[in-house]
DRENDO-1510 file (C-alpha; in Angstrom, 1 decimal, always signed):
<recs>
REC; n; res; u; v; w
REC; 1; MET; -27.7; +16.9; +94.4 .
REC; 2; LYS; -25.5; +19.4; +92.5 .
REC; 3; THR; -22.4; +18.0; +94.2 .
REC; 4; ILE; -23.3; +14.4; +93.1 .
REC; 5; ILE; -23.8; +15.6; +89.5 .
REC; 6; SER; -20.5; +17.5; +89.6 .
REC; 7; ILE; -18.7; +14.4; +90.9 .
REC; 8; LEU; -20.3; +12.4; +88.1 .
REC; 9; ASP; -19.2; +15.0; +85.6 .
REC; 10; PHE; -15.7; +14.8; +87.1 .
REC; 11; ILE; -15.7; +11.0; +86.7 .
REC; 12; MET; -16.9; +11.1; +83.2 .
REC; 13; TYR; -14.4; +13.8; +82.2 .
REC; 14; TYR; -11.4; +11.8; +83.5 .
REC; 15; CYS; -12.7; +8.5; +82.1 .
REC; 16; ILE; -12.9; +10.1; +78.6 .
REC; 17; ILE; -9.3; +11.2; +79.1 .
REC; 18; LEU; -8.0; +7.9; +80.5 .
REC; 19; ILE; -9.7; +5.5; +78.0 .
REC; 20; PRO; -7.4; +6.3; +75.1 .
REC; 21; LEU; -4.3; +6.3; +77.3 .
REC; 22; PHE; -5.0; +2.8; +78.6 .
REC; 23; THR; -6.2; +1.3; +75.3 .
REC; 24; ALA; -2.6; +0.7; +74.3 .
REC; 25; ILE; -1.6; -0.8; +77.6 .
REC; 26; ALA; -4.3; -3.3; +78.4 .
REC; 27; ALA; -7.9; -4.0; +77.9 .
REC; 28; ALA; -8.9; -4.4; +81.5 .
REC; 29; PRO; -8.4; -0.7; +82.6 .
REC; 30; THR; -10.1; +0.4; +79.4 .
REC; 31; ASN; -13.1; -1.7; +80.2 .
REC; 32; VAL; -13.2; -0.4; +83.8 .
REC; 33; PHE; -13.1; +3.2; +82.6 .
REC; 34; MET; -15.8; +2.5; +80.0 .
REC; 35; GLY; -18.0; +1.0; +82.7 .
REC; 36; LEU; -17.4; +3.9; +85.0 .
REC; 37; LEU; -18.2; +6.3; +82.1 .
REC; 38; VAL; -21.4; +4.6; +81.1 .
REC; 39; GLY; -22.5; +4.1; +84.7 .
REC; 40; SER; -21.9; +7.7; +85.6 .
REC; 41; PHE; -23.7; +8.9; +82.5 .
REC; 42; ILE; -26.8; +6.7; +83.3 .
REC; 43; ILE; -26.8; +7.7; +87.0 .
REC; 44; LYS; -26.6; +11.4; +86.0 .
REC; 45; LYS; -29.4; +11.0; +83.5 .
REC; 46; ILE; -31.6; +9.3; +86.2 .
REC; 47; LEU; -30.8; +12.0; +88.8 .
REC; 48; LYS; -31.6; +14.8; +86.4 .
REC; 49; LYS; -34.7; +12.9; +85.3 .
REC; 50; GLU; -33.7; +13.1; +81.6 .
REC; 51; MET; -34.0; +9.3; +81.0 .
REC; 52; LYS; -36.9; +9.2; +78.6 .
REC; 53; LEU; -37.9; +7.2; +75.6 .
REC; 54; ALA; -38.0; +8.9; +72.3 .
REC; 55; VAL; -41.5; +9.2; +71.0 .
REC; 56; THR; -41.6; +7.4; +67.8 .
REC; 57; ALA; -43.8; +4.8; +66.1 .
REC; 58; ILE; -41.2; +2.1; +66.6 .
REC; 59; ASN; -41.1; +2.2; +70.5 .
REC; 60; ILE; -43.5; -0.7; +71.1 .
REC; 61; PRO; -41.8; -3.2; +68.7 .
REC; 62; LEU; -38.4; -2.2; +70.0 .
REC; 63; LEU; -39.5; -2.7; +73.6 .
REC; 64; PHE; -41.0; -6.1; +72.7 .
REC; 65; PHE; -37.7; -7.0; +71.0 .
REC; 66; PHE; -35.8; -5.9; +74.0 .
REC; 67; THR; -38.0; -8.0; +76.3 .
REC; 68; ILE; -37.4; -11.0; +74.1 .
REC; 69; ASN; -33.6; -10.4; +74.2 .
REC; 70; CYS; -33.7; -10.2; +78.0 .
REC; 71; ILE; -35.6; -13.5; +78.2 .
REC; 72; SER; -33.1; -15.1; +75.8 .
REC; 73; LEU; -30.4; -14.2; +78.4 .
REC; 74; ALA; -31.5; -17.3; +80.4 .
REC; 75; HIS; -30.4; -19.6; +77.5 .
REC; 76; SER; -27.1; -17.9; +76.9 .
REC; 77; ILE; -23.7; -19.6; +77.3 .
REC; 78; ASN; -21.8; -16.5; +78.1 .
REC; 79; TYR; -23.8; -14.1; +80.2 .
REC; 80; TYR; -21.2; -11.3; +80.1 .
REC; 81; ASP; -21.1; -11.2; +76.3 .
REC; 82; THR; -24.8; -11.4; +76.0 .
REC; 83; ILE; -25.3; -8.5; +78.4 .
REC; 84; LYS; -22.5; -6.3; +77.1 .
REC; 85; GLY; -22.7; -7.1; +73.4 .
REC; 86; GLY; -26.4; -7.6; +73.0 .
REC; 87; ILE; -28.6; -6.2; +75.7 .
REC; 88; PHE; -26.5; -3.1; +76.5 .
REC; 89; ARG; -26.1; -2.1; +72.9 .
REC; 90; LEU; -29.9; -2.6; +72.3 .
REC; 91; LEU; -30.5; -0.3; +75.3 .
REC; 92; LEU; -28.2; +2.3; +73.9 .
REC; 93; TYR; -30.2; +2.2; +70.7 .
REC; 94; VAL; -33.6; +2.2; +72.4 .
REC; 95; PHE; -32.7; +5.2; +74.6 .
REC; 96; TYR; -30.8; +7.0; +71.8 .
REC; 97; LEU; -27.7; +7.5; +74.1 .
</recs>
């Protein structure tokens, strides 16, 4: 388990270094490295069992709002933009990442 976490740390470290370098070149590598960075971060949080909701009074309305956003995904024209720009950002806010 420690080797997996160290590999994830390695991936996150180099993604953080490579994102600014590839921003000037093209958007595709930047998006790939951002995806790797976020994916590695979430997998690391899950493996270390640190993925918890913050205990506040707004959790239930936020989770209700998130559920409605996920349901609205079925009526979206562009699924990628809805997932990336709407649902993913809302997840970041809900989990305080």
